[in-house]
C-alpha positions in Angstrom: 4.2 25.5 12.5 0.6 25.9 10.9 -1.1 23.7 9.1 -1.7 25.4 5.4 -5.5 24.4 3.6 -5.6 24.3 -0.2 -9.1 24.6 -1.5 -10.0 24.7 -5.7 -13.4 25.5 -7.1 -11.4 25.8 -10.6 -12.6 29.7 -10.5 -9.3 30.3 -10.4 -6.7 28.4 -12.8 -4.5 26.2 -11.3 -2.0 24.1 -13.7 -0.2 22.7 -11.1 -3.5 20.7 -10.5 -3.6 19.5 -14.1 -1.8 16.0 -14.8 -1.1 14.4 -18.3 0.0 10.5 -18.0 1.2 8.7 -21.3 -0.1 5.4 -22.1 1.6 2.8 -24.4 -0.9 0.6 -25.8 0.5 -0.8 -28.8 -1.4 -2.3 -32.0 -5.0 -2.8 -32.0 -6.0 -5.1 -34.1 -9.7 -6.4 -33.1 -11.8 -5.5 -30.3 -10.2 -5.1 -27.6 -10.0 -3.3 -23.9 -7.6 -2.7 -22.1 -7.3 -0.3 -17.8 -5.1 2.8 -19.1 -5.8 4.1 -15.2 -6.5 3.8 -11.9 -6.7 7.2 -9.6 -4.1 7.7 -7.0 -5.1 6.4 -3.8 -5.8 10.1 -1.8 -8.6 9.1 0.4 -9.6 12.7 1.6 -12.9 14.4 2.2 -13.6 16.5 -0.6 -10.5 15.0 -2.9 -12.2 14.3 -6.5 -10.7 13.3 -10.1 -11.9 14.8 -13.3 -11.3 13.1 -16.3 -10.6 16.5 -19.2 -10.0 14.5 -22.0 -7.8 11.5 -23.5 -6.2 11.9 -26.8 -5.2 9.0 -28.6 -2.5 8.3 -31.3 -1.8 5.7 -33.6 1.1 5.8 -36.3 -1.9 4.1 -38.7 -4.3 7.1 -40.3 -8.3 5.7 -40.0 -10.2 6.5 -42.8 -13.9 7.7 -42.2 -15.8 4.5 -43.3 -19.6 3.8 -42.4 -19.1 -0.4 -42.5 -15.4 -0.5 -41.7 -14.7 1.4 -38.9 -13.8 1.5 -35.2 -15.6 2.3 -32.0 -14.3 3.6 -28.9 -15.7 3.9 -25.5 -14.2 4.9 -22.0 -15.7 3.8 -19.4 -15.0 3.6 -15.3 -14.4 -0.2 -14.7 -15.0 -0.2 -11.0 -18.1 2.0 -11.0 -19.4 0.5 -14.4 -20.1 3.7 -15.6 -19.3 5.0 -19.3 -17.3 8.5 -19.4 -19.3 8.5 -22.8 -23.0 9.0 -23.6 -21.7 7.3 -27.2 -18.8 5.8 -28.3 -16.7 7.8 -30.6 -16.3 6.3 -33.5 -14.2 6.6 -37.2 -17.7 6.2 -39.1 -18.9 8.9 -41.7 -22.0 9.2 -39.7 -21.4 10.9 -36.9 -18.0 10.1 -36.6 -14.2 11.0 -37.5 -11.5 10.0 -39.3 -8.1 9.1 -37.6 -4.7 10.9 -39.5 -1.4 9.1 -38.2 0.4 10.4 -35.7 -2.0 13.3 -34.8 -3.7 13.0 -31.2 -7.4 12.1 -31.6 -9.4 14.3 -28.7 -11.9 12.0 -27.0 -13.7 14.1 -23.9 -15.9 12.8 -21.2 -19.3 14.2 -21.8 -20.6 12.3 -18.6 -19.9 10.6 -15.1 -16.5 12.4 -15.6 -15.2 12.7 -11.5 -14.7 9.6 -9.7 -12.7 9.4 -6.5 -9.5 7.4 -5.9 -9.1 4.1 -6.7 -11.0 4.1 -9.9 -9.7 1.4 -12.6 -10.9 3.3 -15.7 -10.6 1.1 -19.3 -11.1 1.8 -22.7 -12.6 -0.9 -25.1 -12.0 -0.3 -28.9 -14.6 -2.4 -30.9 -13.6 -3.2 -34.9 -16.0 -3.1 -37.0 -15.9 -5.4 -40.4 -12.7 -4.9 -42.0 -10.8 -2.0 -40.7 -7.4 -1.7 -40.9 -5.0 -2.5 -37.7 -3.9 0.8 -35.6 -0.3 0.4 -35.1 1.3 1.5 -31.8 -1.6 3.0 -30.4 -0.2 5.0 -27.4 -3.3 7.9 -25.3 -2.9 10.4 -22.9 -4.6 10.4 -19.8 -5.4 14.6 -19.6 -7.2 14.9 -16.1 -7.5 17.3 -13.1 -7.5 16.9 -9.2 -9.7 19.1 -7.3 -11.2 19.5 -3.7 -9.3 20.5 -1.0 -6.1 19.1 0.2 -4.6 19.7 4.1 
């Protein structure tokens, strides 16, 4: 029996290598950090995990406001690296409101590729008297790239 090799350089669309993992968080009422993901334990040369997006959903709509707002950062806790150059916010200036029960897409713009056994965290920072987010969930959309034997 011969050994089969698969190489993925993303020049082709390989949907079987994309994965979605829903993470229930619950209520977020104050500044808090939650560990939301650990990259799988596949330690093999050339295998990497790339974070495509994080979709945050809450039952609570959050109005854009420059005083009362949420700031959110996603980081690689293991390697002490932020996946966003700047936090995403619900500020009027440079941010967006969150519509209830509608995915709020967060797209990493740096350090989005990592190896096995890395812990990813999300940090919620509350400014002033912004509303509590009820029934928060995050969908982690990632892909595995590299060589598999």
